[in-house]
C-alpha positions as CSV (number, residue, x, y, z in Angstrom):
1,M,15.2,4.8,-0.6
2,K,11.9,6.6,-0.2
3,H,9.0,6.3,2.2
4,Y,5.3,7.0,1.3
5,N,2.2,7.2,3.3
6,I,-0.6,6.0,1.1
7,L,-4.4,6.4,1.7
8,V,-6.5,4.3,-0.6
9,K,-10.2,5.2,-1.0
10,G,-13.1,3.4,-2.7
11,K,-14.3,-0.2,-2.4
12,V,-11.1,-1.5,-0.9
13,Q,-12.1,-3.5,2.2
14,G,-13.5,-7.0,1.9
15,V,-11.8,-7.5,-1.5
16,Y,-8.4,-8.9,-0.3
17,Y,-6.7,-5.5,-0.8
18,R,-4.4,-6.0,2.2
19,K,-3.5,-9.6,1.4
20,T,-2.7,-8.8,-2.2
21,A,-0.8,-5.6,-1.3
22,K,1.4,-7.7,0.9
23,T,2.2,-10.1,-1.9
24,V,2.8,-7.4,-4.4
25,A,5.0,-5.4,-2.0
26,E,7.1,-8.4,-1.1
27,D,7.5,-9.2,-4.8
28,M,8.8,-5.6,-5.4
29,N,11.1,-5.6,-2.3
30,I,8.9,-3.0,-0.6
31,H,8.8,-2.9,3.2
32,G,6.2,-1.4,5.5
33,F,2.6,-2.3,6.4
34,V,-1.0,-2.1,5.3
35,Q,-4.1,-1.8,7.5
36,N,-7.8,-1.2,7.2
37,N,-9.2,2.0,8.7
38,T,-12.5,2.3,10.4
39,D,-13.8,4.7,7.7
40,G,-13.5,2.0,5.0
41,T,-10.2,3.2,3.6
42,V,-6.9,1.3,3.5
43,Y,-3.7,2.9,4.9
44,I,-0.2,1.8,3.7
45,E,3.3,2.9,4.7
46,A,5.8,1.7,2.0
47,E,9.5,2.0,1.7
48,G,11.7,1.1,-1.2
49,E,13.7,2.1,-4.2
50,D,12.1,4.8,-6.5
51,E,11.3,2.4,-9.4
52,N,9.8,-0.2,-7.2
53,L,7.7,2.3,-5.3
54,N,6.4,3.8,-8.5
55,Q,5.3,0.4,-9.7
56,F,3.7,-0.3,-6.3
57,L,1.8,3.0,-6.5
58,E,0.5,2.0,-10.0
59,W,-0.7,-1.2,-8.5
60,C,-2.3,0.6,-5.6
61,K,-4.4,2.7,-8.0
62,E,-6.0,-0.5,-9.3
63,G,-5.7,-3.0,-6.4
64,P,-6.9,-6.6,-6.6
65,E,-9.6,-7.6,-9.1
66,R,-12.6,-6.9,-6.9
67,A,-11.4,-3.5,-5.7
68,K,-12.7,-0.2,-7.0
69,V,-10.2,2.5,-6.1
70,S,-11.7,6.0,-6.3
71,E,-8.7,8.0,-5.0
72,L,-5.1,7.6,-3.9
73,E,-3.5,10.1,-1.5
74,V,0.3,9.8,-1.4
75,K,2.6,11.7,0.9
76,E,6.4,11.3,1.0
77,T,7.8,11.3,4.5
78,S,11.1,10.2,6.2
79,T,12.1,6.6,6.1
80,K,11.5,4.4,9.1
81,G,13.7,1.4,8.3
82,F,11.1,-1.3,8.0
83,Q,12.5,-4.8,7.5
84,S,9.5,-6.5,6.1
85,F,5.9,-5.9,4.9
86,N,3.1,-6.7,7.3
87,I,-0.7,-6.7,7.5
88,K,-1.9,-4.8,10.6
89,R,-5.3,-5.5,12.1
């Protein structure tokens, strides 16, 4: 089990990034949350098994169809024991 803090930059707000990330995370058995930041970025905390997290990171690089991801910052930190994946406002 690993935990990643993920910062997604680019055109990632107003394109259903959070909603799609929640669906993808739940399909991959990833727990944590996603939220919009005031600077136009999206912040994600994600926990799961290595293989699932790697697939989720690959999805994060692309995002939903209308997104244009320019950069992905990923930092591994200690796990927090999330039980689900939520969208934070």
